[in-house]
PDB file of the backbone (N, CA, C, O) and the ligand in Angstrom, with CONECT records:
HET     ZN  A 101       1
ATOM      1  N   MET A   1      98.038  85.910 130.446  1.00  0.00           N
ATOM      2  CA  MET A   1      97.707  87.123 129.673  1.00  0.00           C
ATOM      3  C   MET A   1      98.087  86.925 128.205  1.00  0.00           C
ATOM      4  O   MET A   1      99.248  86.667 127.889  1.00  0.00           O
ATOM      5  N   TYR A   2      97.122  87.044 127.327  1.00  0.00           N
ATOM      6  CA  TYR A   2      97.385  86.888 125.905  1.00  0.00           C
ATOM      7  C   TYR A   2      97.511  88.247 125.239  1.00  0.00           C
ATOM      8  O   TYR A   2      96.888  89.226 125.650  1.00  0.00           O
ATOM      9  N   LYS A   3      98.331  88.279 124.204  1.00  0.00           N
ATOM     10  CA  LYS A   3      98.486  89.521 123.458  1.00  0.00           C
ATOM     11  C   LYS A   3      98.410  89.266 121.962  1.00  0.00           C
ATOM     12  O   LYS A   3      98.876  88.241 121.463  1.00  0.00           O
ATOM     13  N   LEU A   4      97.807  90.227 121.252  1.00  0.00           N
ATOM     14  CA  LEU A   4      97.771  90.161 119.804  1.00  0.00           C
ATOM     15  C   LEU A   4      98.962  90.961 119.281  1.00  0.00           C
ATOM     16  O   LEU A   4      99.191  92.101 119.684  1.00  0.00           O
ATOM     17  N   LYS A   5      99.706  90.345 118.385  1.00  0.00           N
ATOM     18  CA  LYS A   5     100.934  90.997 117.956  1.00  0.00           C
ATOM     19  C   LYS A   5     101.209  90.708 116.488  1.00  0.00           C
ATOM     20  O   LYS A   5     101.083  89.568 116.039  1.00  0.00           O
ATOM     21  N   ASN A   6     101.580  91.731 115.749  1.00  0.00           N
ATOM     22  CA  ASN A   6     102.029  91.518 114.379  1.00  0.00           C
ATOM     23  C   ASN A   6     103.517  91.194 114.438  1.00  0.00           C
ATOM     24  O   ASN A   6     104.365  92.081 114.541  1.00  0.00           O
ATOM     25  N   HIS A   7     103.804  89.918 114.372  1.00  0.00           N
ATOM     26  CA  HIS A   7     105.193  89.526 114.534  1.00  0.00           C
ATOM     27  C   HIS A   7     106.087  90.058 113.420  1.00  0.00           C
ATOM     28  O   HIS A   7     107.280  90.283 113.623  1.00  0.00           O
ATOM     29  N   MET A   8     105.501  90.256 112.243  1.00  0.00           N
ATOM     30  CA  MET A   8     106.307  90.743 111.133  1.00  0.00           C
ATOM     31  C   MET A   8     106.942  92.097 111.455  1.00  0.00           C
ATOM     32  O   MET A   8     108.052  92.400 111.017  1.00  0.00           O
ATOM     33  N   GLU A   9     106.220  92.895 112.224  1.00  0.00           N
ATOM     34  CA  GLU A   9     106.723  94.223 112.581  1.00  0.00           C
ATOM     35  C   GLU A   9     108.044  94.135 113.361  1.00  0.00           C
ATOM     36  O   GLU A   9     109.017  94.822 113.050  1.00  0.00           O
ATOM     37  N   GLU A  10     108.044  93.284 114.362  1.00  0.00           N
ATOM     38  CA  GLU A  10     109.238  93.107 115.181  1.00  0.00           C
ATOM     39  C   GLU A  10     110.391  92.514 114.366  1.00  0.00           C
ATOM     40  O   GLU A  10     111.545  92.927 114.486  1.00  0.00           O
ATOM     41  N   PHE A  11     110.041  91.547 113.547  1.00  0.00           N
ATOM     42  CA  PHE A  11     111.017  90.873 112.710  1.00  0.00           C
ATOM     43  C   PHE A  11     111.670  91.869 111.739  1.00  0.00           C
ATOM     44  O   PHE A  11     112.890  91.889 111.577  1.00  0.00           O
ATOM     45  N   VAL A  12     110.834  92.686 111.104  1.00  0.00           N
ATOM     46  CA  VAL A  12     111.350  93.657 110.136  1.00  0.00           C
ATOM     47  C   VAL A  12     112.226  94.705 110.829  1.00  0.00           C
ATOM     48  O   VAL A  12     113.258  95.099 110.287  1.00  0.00           O
ATOM     49  N   LEU A  13     111.829  95.153 112.003  1.00  0.00           N
ATOM     50  CA  LEU A  13     112.649  96.142 112.720  1.00  0.00           C
ATOM     51  C   LEU A  13     114.031  95.570 113.063  1.00  0.00           C
ATOM     52  O   LEU A  13     115.046  96.247 112.899  1.00  0.00           O
ATOM     53  N   ASN A  14     114.060  94.339 113.534  1.00  0.00           N
ATOM     54  CA  ASN A  14     115.349  93.705 113.845  1.00  0.00           C
ATOM     55  C   ASN A  14     116.217  93.561 112.607  1.00  0.00           C
ATOM     56  O   ASN A  14     117.410  93.866 112.621  1.00  0.00           O
ATOM     57  N   LYS A  15     115.594  93.090 111.542  1.00  0.00           N
ATOM     58  CA  LYS A  15     116.320  92.869 110.288  1.00  0.00           C
ATOM     59  C   LYS A  15     116.799  94.191 109.701  1.00  0.00           C
ATOM     60  O   LYS A  15     117.891  94.268 109.137  1.00  0.00           O
ATOM     61  N   THR A  16     115.981  95.225 109.834  1.00  0.00           N
ATOM     62  CA  THR A  16     116.365  96.534 109.307  1.00  0.00           C
ATOM     63  C   THR A  16     117.656  96.990 109.974  1.00  0.00           C
ATOM     64  O   THR A  16     118.548  97.505 109.300  1.00  0.00           O
ATOM     65  N   ASP A  17     117.766  96.811 111.263  1.00  0.00           N
ATOM     66  CA  ASP A  17     118.987  97.189 111.973  1.00  0.00           C
ATOM     67  C   ASP A  17     120.196  96.412 111.446  1.00  0.00           C
ATOM     68  O   ASP A  17     121.264  96.984 111.228  1.00  0.00           O
ATOM     69  N   GLU A  18     120.020  95.121 111.248  1.00  0.00           N
ATOM     70  CA  GLU A  18     121.117  94.288 110.735  1.00  0.00           C
ATOM     71  C   GLU A  18     121.562  94.761 109.356  1.00  0.00           C
ATOM     72  O   GLU A  18     122.754  94.889 109.079  1.00  0.00           O
ATOM     73  N   ILE A  19     120.580  95.015 108.501  1.00  0.00           N
ATOM     74  CA  ILE A  19     120.893  95.375 107.117  1.00  0.00           C
ATOM     75  C   ILE A  19     121.491  96.774 107.036  1.00  0.00           C
ATOM     76  O   ILE A  19     122.400  97.019 106.243  1.00  0.00           O
ATOM     77  N   LEU A  20     120.981  97.694 107.856  1.00  0.00           N
ATOM     78  CA  LEU A  20     121.507  99.068 107.826  1.00  0.00           C
ATOM     79  C   LEU A  20     122.980  99.117 108.211  1.00  0.00           C
ATOM     80  O   LEU A  20     123.733  99.953 107.710  1.00  0.00           O
ATOM     81  N   LYS A  21     123.385  98.224 109.099  1.00  0.00           N
ATOM     82  CA  LYS A  21     124.796  98.182 109.496  1.00  0.00           C
ATOM     83  C   LYS A  21     125.694  97.923 108.296  1.00  0.00           C
ATOM     84  O   LYS A  21     126.840  98.369 108.252  1.00  0.00           O
ATOM     85  N   LEU A  22     125.151  97.192 107.318  1.00  0.00           N
ATOM     86  CA  LEU A  22     125.941  96.787 106.153  1.00  0.00           C
ATOM     87  C   LEU A  22     125.847  97.786 105.010  1.00  0.00           C
ATOM     88  O   LEU A  22     126.568  97.670 104.019  1.00  0.00           O
ATOM     89  N   MET A  23     124.963  98.765 105.144  1.00  0.00           N
ATOM     90  CA  MET A  23     124.758  99.696 104.036  1.00  0.00           C
ATOM     91  C   MET A  23     125.269 101.086 104.396  1.00  0.00           C
ATOM     92  O   MET A  23     125.167 101.531 105.539  1.00  0.00           O
ATOM     93  N   ASN A  24     125.809 101.744 103.408  1.00  0.00           N
ATOM     94  CA  ASN A  24     126.370 103.071 103.640  1.00  0.00           C
ATOM     95  C   ASN A  24     125.303 104.146 103.369  1.00  0.00           C
ATOM     96  O   ASN A  24     125.406 104.921 102.418  1.00  0.00           O
ATOM     97  N   ILE A  25     124.294 104.167 104.221  1.00  0.00           N
ATOM     98  CA  ILE A  25     123.210 105.135 104.057  1.00  0.00           C
ATOM     99  C   ILE A  25     122.876 105.748 105.423  1.00  0.00           C
ATOM    100  O   ILE A  25     123.368 105.300 106.459  1.00  0.00           O
ATOM    101  N   CYS A  26     122.033 106.777 105.396  1.00  0.00           N
ATOM    102  CA  CYS A  26     121.634 107.437 106.632  1.00  0.00           C
ATOM    103  C   CYS A  26     120.944 106.431 107.564  1.00  0.00           C
ATOM    104  O   CYS A  26     120.053 105.691 107.146  1.00  0.00           O
ATOM    105  N   LYS A  27     121.365 106.417 108.817  1.00  0.00           N
ATOM    106  CA  LYS A  27     120.824 105.444 109.769  1.00  0.00           C
ATOM    107  C   LYS A  27     120.076 106.136 110.915  1.00  0.00           C
ATOM    108  O   LYS A  27     119.933 105.568 111.998  1.00  0.00           O
ATOM    109  N   CYS A  28     119.603 107.359 110.676  1.00  0.00           N
ATOM    110  CA  CYS A  28     118.874 108.046 111.736  1.00  0.00           C
ATOM    111  C   CYS A  28     117.530 107.352 111.994  1.00  0.00           C
ATOM    112  O   CYS A  28     117.085 106.526 111.197  1.00  0.00           O
ATOM    113  N   GLU A  29     116.905 107.695 113.097  1.00  0.00           N
ATOM    114  CA  GLU A  29     115.659 107.044 113.488  1.00  0.00           C
ATOM    115  C   GLU A  29     114.562 107.213 112.429  1.00  0.00           C
ATOM    116  O   GLU A  29     113.782 106.294 112.178  1.00  0.00           O
ATOM    117  N   LYS A  30     114.515 108.403 111.811  1.00  0.00           N
ATOM    118  CA  LYS A  30     113.484 108.662 110.805  1.00  0.00           C
ATOM    119  C   LYS A  30     113.668 107.748 109.597  1.00  0.00           C
ATOM    120  O   LYS A  30     112.707 107.136 109.131  1.00  0.00           O
ATOM    121  N   CYS A  31     114.883 107.654 109.092  1.00  0.00           N
ATOM    122  CA  CYS A  31     115.138 106.807 107.929  1.00  0.00           C
ATOM    123  C   CYS A  31     114.926 105.338 108.275  1.00  0.00           C
ATOM    124  O   CYS A  31     114.366 104.575 107.488  1.00  0.00           O
ATOM    125  N   ARG A  32     115.379 104.959 109.459  1.00  0.00           N
ATOM    126  CA  ARG A  32     115.238 103.574 109.893  1.00  0.00           C
ATOM    127  C   ARG A  32     113.759 103.163 109.906  1.00  0.00           C
ATOM    128  O   ARG A  32     113.390 102.092 109.424  1.00  0.00           O
ATOM    129  N   LEU A  33     112.928 104.043 110.468  1.00  0.00           N
ATOM    130  CA  LEU A  33     111.501 103.718 110.546  1.00  0.00           C
ATOM    131  C   LEU A  33     110.815 103.844 109.189  1.00  0.00           C
ATOM    132  O   LEU A  33     109.883 103.096 108.895  1.00  0.00           O
ATOM    133  N   ASP A  34     111.269 104.783 108.361  1.00  0.00           N
ATOM    134  CA  ASP A  34     110.728 104.890 106.998  1.00  0.00           C
ATOM    135  C   ASP A  34     111.002 103.608 106.216  1.00  0.00           C
ATOM    136  O   ASP A  34     110.138 103.106 105.497  1.00  0.00           O
ATOM    137  N   ILE A  35     112.214 103.091 106.369  1.00  0.00           N
ATOM    138  CA  ILE A  35     112.592 101.860 105.675  1.00  0.00           C
ATOM    139  C   ILE A  35     111.750 100.692 106.180  1.00  0.00           C
ATOM    140  O   ILE A  35     111.238  99.898 105.391  1.00  0.00           O
ATOM    141  N   ALA A  36     111.612 100.595 107.486  1.00  0.00           N
ATOM    142  CA  ALA A  36     110.823  99.508 108.075  1.00  0.00           C
ATOM    143  C   ALA A  36     109.364  99.601 107.618  1.00  0.00           C
ATOM    144  O   ALA A  36     108.744  98.583 107.309  1.00  0.00           O
ATOM    145  N   ALA A  37     108.820 100.813 107.576  1.00  0.00           N
ATOM    146  CA  ALA A  37     107.424 101.001 107.181  1.00  0.00           C
ATOM    147  C   ALA A  37     107.210 100.610 105.717  1.00  0.00           C
ATOM    148  O   ALA A  37     106.235  99.938 105.380  1.00  0.00           O
ATOM    149  N   LEU A  38     108.128 101.037 104.857  1.00  0.00           N
ATOM    150  CA  LEU A  38     108.027 100.679 103.444  1.00  0.00           C
ATOM    151  C   LEU A  38     108.095  99.168 103.261  1.00  0.00           C
ATOM    152  O   LEU A  38     107.311  98.588 102.510  1.00  0.00           O
ATOM    153  N   ALA A  39     109.028  98.545 103.944  1.00  0.00           N
ATOM    154  CA  ALA A  39     109.192  97.094 103.847  1.00  0.00           C
ATOM    155  C   ALA A  39     107.943  96.384 104.364  1.00  0.00           C
ATOM    156  O   ALA A  39     107.471  95.418 103.764  1.00  0.00           O
ATOM    157  N   LEU A  40     107.415  96.875 105.486  1.00  0.00           N
ATOM    158  CA  LEU A  40     106.232  96.236 106.079  1.00  0.00           C
ATOM    159  C   LEU A  40     105.020  96.325 105.157  1.00  0.00           C
ATOM    160  O   LEU A  40     104.182  95.424 105.138  1.00  0.00           O
ATOM    161  N   ASN A  41     104.930  97.409 104.397  1.00  0.00           N
ATOM    162  CA  ASN A  41     103.812  97.541 103.463  1.00  0.00           C
ATOM    163  C   ASN A  41     103.899  96.532 102.316  1.00  0.00           C
ATOM    164  O   ASN A  41     102.891  96.194 101.695  1.00  0.00           O
ATOM    165  N   GLU A  42     105.105  96.064 102.047  1.00  0.00           N
ATOM    166  CA  GLU A  42     105.323  95.074 100.987  1.00  0.00           C
ATOM    167  C   GLU A  42     105.097  93.646 101.472  1.00  0.00           C
ATOM    168  O   GLU A  42     104.881  92.732 100.676  1.00  0.00           O
ATOM    169  N   LEU A  43     105.151  93.472 102.779  1.00  0.00           N
ATOM    170  CA  LEU A  43     105.143  92.118 103.340  1.00  0.00           C
ATOM    171  C   LEU A  43     103.790  91.790 103.953  1.00  0.00           C
ATOM    172  O   LEU A  43     103.061  92.695 104.359  1.00  0.00           O
ATOM    173  N   PRO A  44     103.446  90.511 104.025  1.00  0.00           N
ATOM    174  CA  PRO A  44     102.194  90.142 104.694  1.00  0.00           C
ATOM    175  C   PRO A  44     102.309  90.392 106.187  1.00  0.00           C
ATOM    176  O   PRO A  44     103.378  90.203 106.766  1.00  0.00           O
ATOM    177  N   SER A  45     101.222  90.812 106.816  1.00  0.00           N
ATOM    178  CA  SER A  45     101.269  90.924 108.271  1.00  0.00           C
ATOM    179  C   SER A  45     101.102  89.520 108.852  1.00  0.00           C
ATOM    180  O   SER A  45     100.454  88.659 108.257  1.00  0.00           O
ATOM    181  N   LYS A  46     101.686  89.314 109.997  1.00  0.00           N
ATOM    182  CA  LYS A  46     101.670  87.990 110.624  1.00  0.00           C
ATOM    183  C   LYS A  46     101.211  88.124 112.055  1.00  0.00           C
ATOM    184  O   LYS A  46     102.017  88.170 112.985  1.00  0.00           O
ATOM    185  N   TYR A  47      99.893  88.186 112.218  1.00  0.00           N
ATOM    186  CA  TYR A  47      99.376  88.331 113.573  1.00  0.00           C
ATOM    187  C   TYR A  47      99.406  87.006 114.297  1.00  0.00           C
ATOM    188  O   TYR A  47      98.993  85.971 113.774  1.00  0.00           O
ATOM    189  N   VAL A  48      99.895  87.065 115.488  1.00  0.00           N
ATOM    190  CA  VAL A  48      99.915  85.879 116.342  1.00  0.00           C
ATOM    191  C   VAL A  48      99.354  86.258 117.707  1.00  0.00           C
ATOM    192  O   VAL A  48      99.482  87.394 118.164  1.00  0.00           O
ATOM    193  N   VAL A  49      98.731  85.275 118.340  1.00  0.00           N
ATOM    194  CA  VAL A  49      98.311  85.455 119.723  1.00  0.00           C
ATOM    195  C   VAL A  49      99.404  84.835 120.576  1.00  0.00           C
ATOM    196  O   VAL A  49      99.711  83.649 120.457  1.00  0.00           O
ATOM    197  N   THR A  50      99.971  85.639 121.418  1.00  0.00           N
ATOM    198  CA  THR A  50     101.128  85.151 122.158  1.00  0.00           C
ATOM    199  C   THR A  50     100.863  85.119 123.654  1.00  0.00           C
ATOM    200  O   THR A  50     100.064  85.879 124.202  1.00  0.00           O
ATOM    201  N   GLU A  51     101.558  84.222 124.263  1.00  0.00           N
ATOM    202  CA  GLU A  51     101.641  84.160 125.710  1.00  0.00           C
ATOM    203  C   GLU A  51     103.106  84.343 126.026  1.00  0.00           C
ATOM    204  O   GLU A  51     103.965  84.116 125.173  1.00  0.00           O
ATOM    205  N   GLN A  52     103.390  84.743 127.221  1.00  0.00           N
ATOM    206  CA  GLN A  52     104.784  84.854 127.638  1.00  0.00           C
ATOM    207  C   GLN A  52     105.526  83.549 127.334  1.00  0.00           C
ATOM    208  O   GLN A  52     105.057  82.469 127.694  1.00  0.00           O
ATOM    209  N   GLY A  53     106.687  83.651 126.669  1.00  0.00           N
ATOM    210  CA  GLY A  53     107.474  82.450 126.416  1.00  0.00           C
ATOM    211  C   GLY A  53     107.182  81.796 125.082  1.00  0.00           C
ATOM    212  O   GLY A  53     108.024  81.098 124.517  1.00  0.00           O
ATOM    213  N   GLU A  54     105.976  82.029 124.585  1.00  0.00           N
ATOM    214  CA  GLU A  54     105.574  81.381 123.347  1.00  0.00           C
ATOM    215  C   GLU A  54     106.136  82.129 122.145  1.00  0.00           C
ATOM    216  O   GLU A  54     106.363  81.547 121.084  1.00  0.00           O
ATOM    217  N   LEU A  55     106.352  83.405 122.327  1.00  0.00           N
ATOM    218  CA  LEU A  55     106.739  84.283 121.231  1.00  0.00           C
ATOM    219  C   LEU A  55     108.023  83.825 120.548  1.00  0.00           C
ATOM    220  O   LEU A  55     108.126  83.866 119.322  1.00  0.00           O
ATOM    221  N   TYR A  56     108.984  83.396 121.328  1.00  0.00           N
ATOM    222  CA  TYR A  56     110.288  83.067 120.772  1.00  0.00           C
ATOM    223  C   TYR A  56     110.204  81.949 119.740  1.00  0.00           C
ATOM    224  O   TYR A  56     110.761  82.067 118.649  1.00  0.00           O
ATOM    225  N   ALA A  57     109.518  80.879 120.076  1.00  0.00           N
ATOM    226  CA  ALA A  57     109.382  79.739 119.171  1.00  0.00           C
ATOM    227  C   ALA A  57     108.718  80.163 117.864  1.00  0.00           C
ATOM    228  O   ALA A  57     109.160  79.785 116.779  1.00  0.00           O
ATOM    229  N   ARG A  58     107.672  80.936 117.979  1.00  0.00           N
ATOM    230  CA  ARG A  58     106.974  81.397 116.779  1.00  0.00           C
ATOM    231  C   ARG A  58     107.864  82.297 115.947  1.00  0.00           C
ATOM    232  O   ARG A  58     107.842  82.258 114.717  1.00  0.00           O
ATOM    233  N   ALA A  59     108.639  83.099 116.633  1.00  0.00           N
ATOM    234  CA  ALA A  59     109.518  84.024 115.938  1.00  0.00           C
ATOM    235  C   ALA A  59     110.531  83.261 115.098  1.00  0.00           C
ATOM    236  O   ALA A  59     110.773  83.607 113.942  1.00  0.00           O
ATOM    237  N   MET A  60     111.113  82.241 115.670  1.00  0.00           N
ATOM    238  CA  MET A  60     112.114  81.451 114.953  1.00  0.00           C
ATOM    239  C   MET A  60     111.498  80.808 113.718  1.00  0.00           C
ATOM    240  O   MET A  60     112.084  80.818 112.636  1.00  0.00           O
ATOM    241  N   GLU A  61     110.317  80.255 113.899  1.00  0.00           N
ATOM    242  CA  GLU A  61     109.596  79.614 112.804  1.00  0.00           C
ATOM    243  C   GLU A  61     109.388  80.597 111.650  1.00  0.00           C
ATOM    244  O   GLU A  61     109.638  80.286 110.486  1.00  0.00           O
ATOM    245  N   LEU A  62     108.934  81.764 112.006  1.00  0.00           N
ATOM    246  CA  LEU A  62     108.620  82.769 111.002  1.00  0.00           C
ATOM    247  C   LEU A  62     109.885  83.254 110.296  1.00  0.00           C
ATOM    248  O   LEU A  62     109.875  83.484 109.087  1.00  0.00           O
ATOM    249  N   GLU A  63     110.957  83.405 111.040  1.00  0.00           N
ATOM    250  CA  GLU A  63     112.184  83.905 110.436  1.00  0.00           C
ATOM    251  C   GLU A  63     112.689  82.982 109.349  1.00  0.00           C
ATOM    252  O   GLU A  63     113.123  83.442 108.293  1.00  0.00           O
ATOM    253  N   GLN A  64     112.637  81.687 109.595  1.00  0.00           N
ATOM    254  CA  GLN A  64     113.104  80.738 108.590  1.00  0.00           C
ATOM    255  C   GLN A  64     112.247  80.823 107.339  1.00  0.00           C
ATOM    256  O   GLN A  64     112.743  80.722 106.217  1.00  0.00           O
ATOM    257  N   GLN A  65     110.973  81.006 107.549  1.00  0.00           N
ATOM    258  CA  GLN A  65     110.030  81.014 106.450  1.00  0.00           C
ATOM    259  C   GLN A  65     110.152  82.284 105.598  1.00  0.00           C
ATOM    260  O   GLN A  65     109.981  82.233 104.380  1.00  0.00           O
ATOM    261  N   PHE A  66     110.444  83.404 106.229  1.00  0.00           N
ATOM    262  CA  PHE A  66     110.340  84.672 105.529  1.00  0.00           C
ATOM    263  C   PHE A  66     111.654  85.418 105.350  1.00  0.00           C
ATOM    264  O   PHE A  66     111.676  86.528 104.819  1.00  0.00           O
ATOM    265  N   ASP A  67     112.735  84.814 105.790  1.00  0.00           N
ATOM    266  CA  ASP A  67     114.007  85.507 105.806  1.00  0.00           C
ATOM    267  C   ASP A  67     114.350  86.220 104.498  1.00  0.00           C
ATOM    268  O   ASP A  67     114.647  87.414 104.493  1.00  0.00           O
ATOM    269  N   VAL A  68     114.308  85.486 103.404  1.00  0.00           N
ATOM    270  CA  VAL A  68     114.735  86.046 102.119  1.00  0.00           C
ATOM    271  C   VAL A  68     113.787  87.152 101.661  1.00  0.00           C
ATOM    272  O   VAL A  68     114.227  88.210 101.213  1.00  0.00           O
ATOM    273  N   ASP A  69     112.495  86.900 101.776  1.00  0.00           N
ATOM    274  CA  ASP A  69     111.505  87.912 101.388  1.00  0.00           C
ATOM    275  C   ASP A  69     111.691  89.199 102.180  1.00  0.00           C
ATOM    276  O   ASP A  69     111.623  90.299 101.632  1.00  0.00           O
ATOM    277  N   VAL A  70     111.924  89.044 103.467  1.00  0.00           N
ATOM    278  CA  VAL A  70     112.062  90.202 104.342  1.00  0.00           C
ATOM    279  C   VAL A  70     113.333  90.980 103.992  1.00  0.00           C
ATOM    280  O   VAL A  70     113.312  92.207 103.897  1.00  0.00           O
ATOM    281  N   GLU A  71     114.422  90.266 103.803  1.00  0.00           N
ATOM    282  CA  GLU A  71     115.667  90.945 103.445  1.00  0.00           C
ATOM    283  C   GLU A  71     115.523  91.700 102.133  1.00  0.00           C
ATOM    284  O   GLU A  71     115.973  92.839 102.007  1.00  0.00           O
ATOM    285  N   THR A  72     114.900  91.063 101.168  1.00  0.00           N
ATOM    286  CA  THR A  72     114.711  91.706  99.864  1.00  0.00           C
ATOM    287  C   THR A  72     113.873  92.974 100.007  1.00  0.00           C
ATOM    288  O   THR A  72     114.209  94.014  99.441  1.00  0.00           O
ATOM    289  N   ALA A  73     112.794  92.884 100.759  1.00  0.00           N
ATOM    290  CA  ALA A  73     111.909  94.041 100.938  1.00  0.00           C
ATOM    291  C   ALA A  73     112.627  95.185 101.656  1.00  0.00           C
ATOM    292  O   ALA A  73     112.433  96.353 101.320  1.00  0.00           O
ATOM    293  N   ILE A  74     113.445  94.848 102.635  1.00  0.00           N
ATOM    294  CA  ILE A  74     114.150  95.885 103.398  1.00  0.00           C
ATOM    295  C   ILE A  74     115.220  96.559 102.537  1.00  0.00           C
ATOM    296  O   ILE A  74     115.376  97.779 102.567  1.00  0.00           O
ATOM    297  N   ILE A  75     115.951  95.753 101.774  1.00  0.00           N
ATOM    298  CA  ILE A  75     116.997  96.339 100.929  1.00  0.00           C
ATOM    299  C   ILE A  75     116.368  97.271  99.889  1.00  0.00           C
ATOM    300  O   ILE A  75     116.877  98.364  99.642  1.00  0.00           O
ATOM    301  N   LYS A  76     115.261  96.834  99.283  1.00  0.00           N
ATOM    302  CA  LYS A  76     114.560  97.696  98.315  1.00  0.00           C
ATOM    303  C   LYS A  76     114.112  98.998  98.976  1.00  0.00           C
ATOM    304  O   LYS A  76     114.282 100.085  98.423  1.00  0.00           O
ATOM    305  N   ALA A  77     113.538  98.863 100.164  1.00  0.00           N
ATOM    306  CA  ALA A  77     113.060 100.040 100.895  1.00  0.00           C
ATOM    307  C   ALA A  77     114.220 100.963 101.260  1.00  0.00           C
ATOM    308  O   ALA A  77     114.089 102.185 101.196  1.00  0.00           O
ATOM    309  N   ALA A  78     115.350 100.380 101.640  1.00  0.00           N
ATOM    310  CA  ALA A  78     116.514 101.175 102.032  1.00  0.00           C
ATOM    311  C   ALA A  78     117.027 101.991 100.848  1.00  0.00           C
ATOM    312  O   ALA A  78     117.431 103.144 101.000  1.00  0.00           O
ATOM    313  N   VAL A  79     117.006 101.381  99.677  1.00  0.00           N
ATOM    314  CA  VAL A  79     117.458 102.090  98.470  1.00  0.00           C
ATOM    315  C   VAL A  79     116.519 103.265  98.184  1.00  0.00           C
ATOM    316  O   VAL A  79     116.974 104.371  97.889  1.00  0.00           O
ATOM    317  N   VAL A  80     115.218 103.023  98.270  1.00  0.00           N
ATOM    318  CA  VAL A  80     114.228 104.078  98.012  1.00  0.00           C
ATOM    319  C   VAL A  80     114.401 105.231  99.001  1.00  0.00           C
ATOM    320  O   VAL A  80     114.462 106.394  98.599  1.00  0.00           O
ATOM    321  N   VAL A  81     114.480 104.911 100.281  1.00  0.00           N
ATOM    322  CA  VAL A  81     114.559 105.952 101.319  1.00  0.00           C
ATOM    323  C   VAL A  81     115.886 106.710 101.234  1.00  0.00           C
ATOM    324  O   VAL A  81     115.919 107.926 101.418  1.00  0.00           O
ATOM    325  N   SER A  82     116.974 105.996 100.956  1.00  0.00           N
ATOM    326  CA  SER A  82     118.275 106.671 100.922  1.00  0.00           C
ATOM    327  C   SER A  82     118.381 107.616  99.727  1.00  0.00           C
ATOM    328  O   SER A  82     119.134 108.590  99.766  1.00  0.00           O
ATOM    329  N   ARG A  83     117.627 107.327  98.666  1.00  0.00           N
ATOM    330  CA  ARG A  83     117.632 108.212  97.504  1.00  0.00           C
ATOM    331  C   ARG A  83     116.896 109.505  97.805  1.00  0.00           C
ATOM    332  O   ARG A  83     117.265 110.566  97.301  1.00  0.00           O
ATOM    333  N   SER A  84     115.864 109.424  98.617  1.00  0.00           N
ATOM    334  CA  SER A  84     115.142 110.640  98.987  1.00  0.00           C
ATOM    335  C   SER A  84     114.725 110.594 100.440  1.00  0.00           C
ATOM    336  O   SER A  84     113.555 110.367 100.750  1.00  0.00           O
ATOM    337  N   PRO A  85     115.683 110.808 101.334  1.00  0.00           N
ATOM    338  CA  PRO A  85     115.347 110.810 102.765  1.00  0.00           C
ATOM    339  C   PRO A  85     114.311 111.899 103.058  1.00  0.00           C
ATOM    340  O   PRO A  85     114.364 112.993 102.496  1.00  0.00           O
ATOM    341  N   ARG A  86     113.369 111.575 103.948  1.00  0.00           N
ATOM    342  CA  ARG A  86     112.299 112.529 104.238  1.00  0.00           C
ATOM    343  C   ARG A  86     112.703 113.489 105.347  1.00  0.00           C
ATOM    344  O   ARG A  86     111.925 113.758 106.263  1.00  0.00           O
ATOM    345  N   HIS A  87     113.914 113.998 105.259  1.00  0.00           N
ATOM    346  CA  HIS A  87     114.367 115.034 106.172  1.00  0.00           C
ATOM    347  C   HIS A  87     115.455 115.796 105.451  1.00  0.00           C
ATOM    348  O   HIS A  87     115.920 115.356 104.400  1.00  0.00           O
ATOM    349  N   SER A  88     115.874 116.934 105.991  1.00  0.00           N
ATOM    350  CA  SER A  88     116.889 117.736 105.332  1.00  0.00           C
ATOM    351  C   SER A  88     118.237 117.022 105.388  1.00  0.00           C
ATOM    352  O   SER A  88     118.465 116.176 106.253  1.00  0.00           O
ATOM    353  N   VAL A  89     119.119 117.367 104.467  1.00  0.00           N
ATOM    354  CA  VAL A  89     120.400 116.664 104.344  1.00  0.00           C
ATOM    355  C   VAL A  89     121.260 116.870 105.582  1.00  0.00           C
ATOM    356  O   VAL A  89     122.102 116.035 105.913  1.00  0.00           O
ATOM    357  N   THR A  90     121.040 117.984 106.259  1.00  0.00           N
ATOM    358  CA  THR A  90     121.892 118.298 107.402  1.00  0.00           C
ATOM    359  C   THR A  90     121.485 117.553 108.662  1.00  0.00           C
ATOM    360  O   THR A  90     122.256 117.473 109.618  1.00  0.00           O
ATOM    361  N   GLU A  91     120.283 117.012 108.665  1.00  0.00           N
ATOM    362  CA  GLU A  91     119.777 116.379 109.881  1.00  0.00           C
ATOM    363  C   GLU A  91     120.586 115.147 110.254  1.00  0.00           C
ATOM    364  O   GLU A  91     120.292 114.494 111.255  1.00  0.00           O
TER     365      GLU A  91
HETATM  366 ZN    ZN A 101     118.076 109.892 107.972  1.00  0.00          ZN2+
END
């Protein structure tokens, strides 16, 4: 069974979690996804056709290639979202 997958999406979500742990900003689901979405819009999509088991190798390859770009995009997005979270302050 083959699947079409934007690997960048998964990569950015994982990285967003790592980076948010290090930042003193709102970490609710809405902000987390807002940050990931903003970062993803800045980054190229990376569609891959995957088979079970194949995904991991491709993922590692991509991470080495895009690590710095992805981190930069996420940190920028985190700063933007934390300055104006799209929910009330009490949430
Ligand atoms: Zn939030």
